[in-house]
N, C-alpha and C positions, 0 to 999 in steps of 0.2 A: 504494501499499500502506499504507496506517495503522497509528497505536501506539496501542493501547489502553492508557491509563494509569490510575493512579486516584490522588486527592487526598488526600492525609493531615497531618492538622494537628491539633495537638492539644498535651497537657503533658508531658510526661515527666522519666526522667533521664538524665546520662549514662550508656550504656553501658559504662563499662571494662575491657579486660582479666581486670580484675580483682574486678570485680562479678558478669561473666559467670561466672568458675571458683568465684567462691562460690553463686551461684546452680542450678547446673551440680553443686556435689555437694550442698548441700541437697535440690534436688530426687532426689540419687541413694540421701543414705541414707533418707528417707521416703517415697519409692514406688519399690522397687527397680523394674529391669525397665518401667519406665514410657510408654519408650520402646515401647511393645509396642499403651498404649490413647491416646496423647496425639501432635500435633503437634509438640510446642518447648515447651519446661519452662513459659511464661507457661500455655499452656495447662492441664498439668498441673495446676500452683499456684495454677491456676482467678486465675487476675491480666488484666484487658484492656490487650491486647495490638495491633499492627498492626503490616504488614511494610512496608517499604521498602527501595530499592532494582530493581534493573532483573534479569528474570527475563531477560535475554536477554545478559547477558553473564554469569548466574550469582553477582552480586554482592545479594546481599538478606537481608534481614539483620528478626529481629523484635526490636521494643523497646518495653516497658511505655509505653501510654498513656492519658491519664485524656482525654477530648471531650467539655467540660461541653454537660449542652442548652442553659441560659441562663448570663448575665454577672451575674447576681443575687448577691450573697455570695460574688463567683470566689474571694476566700481565702479565703474557709472552705470550698468544694470543694476545693479545690486540698489544703489542709491536711488534711480528712478522705481523702481520696485517699492523700495520702503516708504519712500511718499506717497507712491498710490495706497500701499496700504494703509497708513497713517491717512489721511482720505479718505480713505471707506470705511474704520475703524475708527475714526476721531481720536486720535491718540497721538502720542509723540512719540515716537524712539527713533534713537541715535542707531546709526551704521555700527557702531558698538552694540547693540542691543540683538544683531545678526548673528545666527551661529546656523553651522553648515551640521546639516542632518546625515544618516545614514542607514537606513532602519532595515526592516524587512514589513508586508505585510500577508502575512500568513493566513490561507482561505483550505 
């Protein structure tokens, strides 16, 4: 019996409980009843995301994710992504808050 998995790698922002509460309240305020039309808060806010974790254990999580197509001007690309993320999530994260994520999604 095999295990299906999807590698996930890119840039993200650490999703603390405070950030999760903030964006949850934000999407509830901006899009009441969003759960009827979207799978998660990132989809509702039109933010690129990835799912990480294991569906076997039920411990999956969606996180905002930026996966560059190429490595040229990577700092500029990450900065532009972060600016857009801050606008959509109404946050003020800096480039120092960006982390590199490499995980698996197991299903």
